N, C-alpha and C positions, 0 to 999 in steps of 0.2 A: 484267177486263171484255172481252167479246168482241162485236165488231160485224162483220156480214157484209153487204157491198154487192152485190146482184145487179145488175150493170151492164146486163145485157140478158137477155131471156128467149128470144132467138134462139139457135139451136144448129144446127151443121152435122152432128150425129149424131142418131140416134134409138135410144137405148139402151133395151132392153126393160124394164128395171126402174126407169127414171128417175122421180123424184118431182116434177120441175119441169115445170109446164105451159109448152108452147112457144107463143110468139106474137111478133108483130113489135112489140116494145116495148124501148126502151133509155132509160137514165137521162139526164136533162138536166144541164147544168152547174149550173143553179139548184138543183135537188133535191140534187145531190151536195154543194153548198156548205152547205145547211141540215143535211145529215146529218153533215158534218164538225163543224159547230158543236154539234150534238146530242151527238156522241161526247165532245168535250172538256167540255161543260157537265154531262154525266151521269156522268162517271167520277170517283170519289173520288180525291183527290190521292195516296193511298198505294197505289193499284192500278195494275197494268200495263194497257196498252191493246193488244189484239190486233185488227187490222183485216184482214179477208179479202176478196179480190175473187172473185166467184162469178158464176154465170149460171143458165141457158143456158151459152154458152161465152164467158167474159169477154174472151178475146183477140180476139174479133170487134170489141171496142170498146177496142182497145189505146190509141189516142190519148186517149180519155176516161180510161183508167186512169192514164196519165201526168199528165193535168191534175189528177185527184183527189189523186194522190200529192203533187203540188206544193202543193195546198190543205192537205193534212195537215201537210207539213213546213214550210210557211211560216206556219202558225197560231201566234199568240203563246204558246200553251200547249204547243207541241211540245217533246218531250224525246226525243232519239234513244235514250237508255238505257231509256226507258219504253214506247216505241211499237214494235210489231213488225208488219210487213206480211207477208201470205201470199197466194198465188195458187193456185187449183185449176183446172187446164185439162184438157181431154180429150185433149191430146197431138197434135191434128191441125194446130196452127198454131205455128210457131216461126220465129225469125229472129235475126240477129245483134243487131238493135236490141232485141228482147225480152230477149236474154241480157244485153246491156249495162245495160238498165233494172233487171233483177233484181239484178245485181251492184252497181250504183251505190246502190241503195236497200235492199240486204240483204234482199231478198224471199225468203221460204221458198217454194220452187218445187215445187208438187205436181202430179204427172201421174197421171191416172186410167188404170190398166191392170189388167186382171183376171188376167194371166198370159201364158203362151205363146199363140201365135196360135190354136191349136185350142180354147183356153179363152176367151181374150179375145173372139173373134169370135162366141161363142154369143149375146151380148147387145149388144155394142158395135159397131153397124154404121151406115153412112151411110143417109140416107133411102131410097135406092133398093134397099137391101139389101146393098150391097157391103161387104166386111169392112174394118175400119179398122186392123188389127194392124200391117200393114207401115209405115204412116205413123207410128203411135204408137211403134213400136220405133225408128224412125229418130230421132224427136224425143227419146226417152229417151237415145239415144247422143249426140246433139248437145248436149243439156242437160247431161248428165253431164260432157262435156268442157269446157263453157263456164261452168258455174255451180257454186260450191262446195257449196251445200246443195240437193240434189234428193231428193225422196222420191216413192215411188209409193203410190197409194191403190188397193187392190184390193178389189172387192166380191165376196163369195161368196154363192152361191145354192144351194138344194137340188140343182140340176142340176150344180153345179160345185165344191162344197166339198171333195169327195174329192180334188181335184187341187191343193189348197193347197200341199202339199209341192213339187209340180212347179213351181208358180208362184214359190215362194220360191227354188228353184234357178235358175229362169229370170231373175228379177230380179238375183240374185247374179252370174250369168254376164254380165249387162249392166253390171256394175260398180256396181249400186245397193246401198247399205248401210243405207238407211232405208226400211223396209217396213211399211206400214200395211194390215192385213187387217180388213175390216169386213163384217159380215153384212147381207144384205138383210132387214130386219125385217118388211117388208111381204109377204114371200113366204109361201107356204103350207108351212111346215115340218112334216113328218109326225113322229110320235114315232120311227119307225124311223130317219129321217135324223138327227134331233136326237141320238139315243142313240149315233150313230157319231162325234159331234164329238170326244169325249175321245180316241179313237184317232187321229184326224187331227191334233189338237193335239199329241199325244205325238210323232208323226213330226216335226212342226215343231220340237219341243223338242230332238230328237236332232240335227237340222240345226244348230240354234242352238249347241248344245254343241260340235259338230264345228267350226264356224267359230271358236269361241273357242280350241279346242285347236290350231287352225292359226295362231293369232295374227291372225285376220282377223274381228274381231267385227262382228256385224250388229245393228242396232236392229230389233226386231220388236215392234210395239205390244202385242199381246196377251200377250207375255211381259214386256217391260221395264216397261210401265206398271203391271202387277200386282206385279212385284217391288218397285217404288217404294212402292206402297200397303202391301204386306206389311211392308216395313222400317219404315214410319212408323206402323204400327198401325191403318191404315184411312184412308179418304178424309177430308181436312179439309173443313170446311164450305164454304170458298171454292172447292173443287174440284167440289163437287156441282152438279147441274143448277140453274142460276139463270135459267132461261128467263123472259123478261119482266122480270127484275130485274138480272141481270148479263150477259145475252146478248140481243142483238137482231139481226134481219135486216131489210133494207130492199129492197122491190121497186123496179123502175125508176121508178114514180110516187111513191115515198116512203111507201108503206104499210109499217107496222111489224108485224113478226111476232116471236114469242118464240124462233125458231130457223130457220135456213135450210132445214131439212128440212120445215118446215111452210108455206113460202111458197106452194107449189102454183102456181096460175096468176098469183099476184102481185096479184090484185084484192082487193077487200074481202071475202075469203072467211071461212070459219068461224074461222080462227085469227088473223085480223087484229086487232091490239090498238091500232090508232091510225094516224095519218098524221103525217108530219113537220111539216105545217102546223097540225094541230089538237091534237097531243099524244097522250098515252097513255090508253087505257081498259082497264086491266088486269083489270077485273071481268069482261071477256068470257072470260077464261081459265077461270073457274069452271065453265063449261058442260061442260068435259071432265075434271073431277076427280071421281073416285068418292068416296063418303062415307068418312070416316076418314083416318088418316094414310097407310094403304096398304090397297088392296082385297084384298091377299093376306095373310091372317093368318099363313101360314107364314113370310113374310118377317120379321115382327116378332120371332120367336123363333129365327131362323136364326143359327147361330154365325158364318157367313161374311158376315153383313150389312154389317159395317164395310168389307169389301173389295169389295163388289158394287155394280154400277151400276144397282140396281133403281130408282133415282131418275131415270133418264134419261127425261125427259118425252116427247121426240119418238119415241124408240124404242118406248116403251110405247104411245104413241098409234097408231103404225103397226101394231102387232101386236094391240092389244086395243081400241082406240077410247077409251082413257082415259090421261091423262098419268101417273097413279099406279097403274096396274094392270099387273102383270108376267105374261107368258105362260110356258108351259112351255119353249119354246125359249130365251128369255132366261135363265131360271133355270138350265137345264142348261149353256148356253154359258158363263155366268159361273162356275159351279162348276168346269167343266172348265178354264177359263183360270186360275183361282186355283190349282187343284191343279197344273197344268202349270208355272206360274211358280214355285211353291214347290219342285217337283222340280228345276227348272233351277237355282234358287238354291242348294239344298242340294248338288247335284252339283258345281257350279263352285266354291262356297266351300270345299268339302272338298279339291278338287283344286288350286285356284289361290290360295286365300287370299282377302283382301278385294277381291273383284272388283267389287262393286256400290256402292261408297261414293258415287259420283256420283249415285246414285238417291235419296239421302236428301232432296234438295231437293224431291222430288216431281215434277220435270220432267227425267226421265232423257234424257241426250243421248249419242249415239254417241261424241262427242268427249270426254266426261268419264269414259268407262269406263276402268277400270284393269285391265290384263291383266298378271299376274305371270309 
């Protein structure tokens, strides 16, 4: 079960592709307390609880984050082996106190950075237009030295995807070994750009293999996550999109959404499925579902369907306007990622032996990887 708390919709950056509406709104302690109760009362006892702090820029409300963490950990149903906390920050705010907090509470610390300065600064700038790369790079270095689990989240766009290999090298040079590469699904991806993805992914695969050969493995989501799925014969039901059933996001006022990428301005917009005071109204989601199991007939007969994220509702909506309709970009990107992962798996298994046993759990970790 995944829960994301948008602590504030204030942000000190103005990223060109951001899907979050900016406004002067921050969560109150009262709303946060009700959300924590909702989390524990709505999670089946056999499921893990993933709680993410999000924004806007959540570290603008760091004291509130500390208070909510205390609420989570002092709750009668808290289980440290079951609850995992995560933070996604734009990398412009950092301090020793923040590092101490992340370490004390075992927070997965995610920093948004799109790559080297000449890539990052294309879209990730301050309100006046000043670049943010210098500040973010310094934060990455400080966090790397202070926090055991640091990952970067890099968004790629039609204007920047060709530089993904350079971004991977850049993150590696900064000492980052957990790299998440995610496309901007709302962008206008042309067929020409989309058809170049496979070649770019192949370059990343060669980097990944080289890191292994050097005894310096890196986690790269578009490879490691797909290898895990391939090994297990496809996505399990619990891994698939459960927006509005196994995944919720909360605006500062306590409005409930099926995913953090659909919060928008946080008010009672088209994707809002309730409020923490009034409960859920899941019937609202039906407005954005195309008739049938999938609006793409080719998905139903595709041999790669078990390994594909054609079910990701928010990505689909951003590209097609329907939770269950896949566009050309998503289809091509998934096929390229699956083929890339298979090629990497085959190459490294032949060269190194059982390299990916840790991926069988479905949650591959850099630290469970075996290198022979």
